[in-house]
C-alpha positions in Angstrom: 5.6 14.5 0.9 7.4 11.3 1.6 8.0 9.0 -1.4 8.8 5.3 -1.6 10.2 4.7 -5.0 10.3 1.3 -6.7 8.0 -0.3 -4.2 7.2 -3.2 -6.5 7.1 -4.4 -10.1 4.6 -6.6 -11.9 4.9 -7.8 -15.5 7.1 -4.8 -16.3 5.0 -2.2 -14.6 6.7 -0.3 -11.8 5.1 1.3 -8.8 5.9 3.9 -6.2 3.8 5.4 -3.4 3.9 8.9 -1.9 2.0 10.7 0.8 1.8 13.5 3.3 -0.5 15.7 5.3 -2.9 18.0 3.6 -5.5 20.4 4.9 -7.4 21.3 1.7 -8.0 20.4 -1.9 -5.5 23.2 -2.8 -2.9 21.4 -0.6 -3.6 18.2 -2.5 -3.0 19.9 -5.9 0.1 21.5 -4.6 1.4 18.1 -3.4 0.7 16.5 -6.8 2.4 19.4 -8.6 5.4 19.1 -6.3 5.6 15.3 -7.0 5.3 15.8 -10.7 8.0 18.5 -10.7 10.3 15.4 -10.6 10.5 14.4 -14.3 10.3 10.7 -13.4 6.9 11.2 -11.8 5.7 13.6 -14.4 6.3 10.9 -17.1 4.5 8.2 -15.1 1.5 6.6 -16.8 -0.7 7.1 -13.7 -0.5 9.2 -10.5 -3.7 8.0 -8.8 -4.5 9.6 -5.4 -7.0 9.9 -2.6 -7.5 11.9 0.6 -10.2 12.6 3.2 -10.1 16.3 4.0 -12.2 17.3 6.9 -14.6 14.4 6.3 -14.8 14.9 2.6 -13.5 12.1 0.4 -11.5 13.3 -2.6 -9.9 11.1 -5.3 -8.5 10.9 -8.8 -7.9 7.7 -10.9 -5.6 9.5 -13.4 -6.9 7.2 -16.1 -6.3 4.1 -13.9 -10.0 3.3 -13.5 -10.9 2.5 -9.9 -7.5 3.1 -8.4 -8.5 6.3 -6.5 -11.4 4.4 -4.9 -9.1 1.6 -3.7 -6.9 4.2 -2.0 -9.8 6.0 -0.6 -11.3 2.9 1.0 -8.0 2.0 2.6 -7.7 5.5 4.0 -11.2 5.2 5.4 -10.4 1.8 7.0 -7.2 3.3 8.5 -9.1 6.3 9.8 -6.5 8.6 8.2 -7.8 12.1 7.5 -6.1 15.2 6.1 -3.5 13.0 4.4 -3.0 12.3 0.7 -1.7 9.1 -0.7 -0.5 8.9 -4.3 0.2 5.6 -6.1 2.3 6.0 -9.2 2.5 3.5 -12.0 4.8 3.3 -14.9 3.2 1.0 -17.4 5.3 -2.0 -18.4 3.6 -3.1 -21.6 1.3 -5.9 -20.3 -2.2 -5.5 -19.0 -2.6 -6.5 -15.4 -6.4 -6.8 -15.3 -7.8 -6.9 -11.8 -4.2 -7.5 -10.4 -3.7 -3.7 -10.8 -6.0 -3.2 -7.8 -3.9 -5.6 -5.7 -0.7 -3.7 -6.7 -2.4 -0.4 -5.6 -3.3 -2.0 -2.3 0.2 -3.4 -1.9 1.6 0.1 -2.3 -0.8 1.7 0.2 0.0 -1.0 2.7 3.7 -0.3 2.2 3.1 3.3 2.9 1.0 2.6 6.0 3.6 0.1 7.4 6.5 2.6 6.9 4.4 5.4 8.4 3.7 3.3 11.5 7.4 2.4 11.9 8.6 5.9 11.3 
């Protein structure tokens, strides 16, 4: 899985984005487990993710209500299947309200842009 650490900060919260190819729900769980084997990611407040595996949408908000759906919709628009994207947030002490969805979108865009350039 490719990881972009410290993609952005907002009011103390820090964000990273990771992603890579997957072929099944088991692959997604293995990717999340691998990511969280890094203590920094294991201690994150949220590791929200989404993937479309063989036409089936899968997602997890990881207690960041709505974040998985934001990622999933962006994957659908991009037409990217069999690929998981994880947006990680370390809470900085201040509520972001609806801005948290913009930060998730910013992270996914960052991932897409680097994927296209790579």
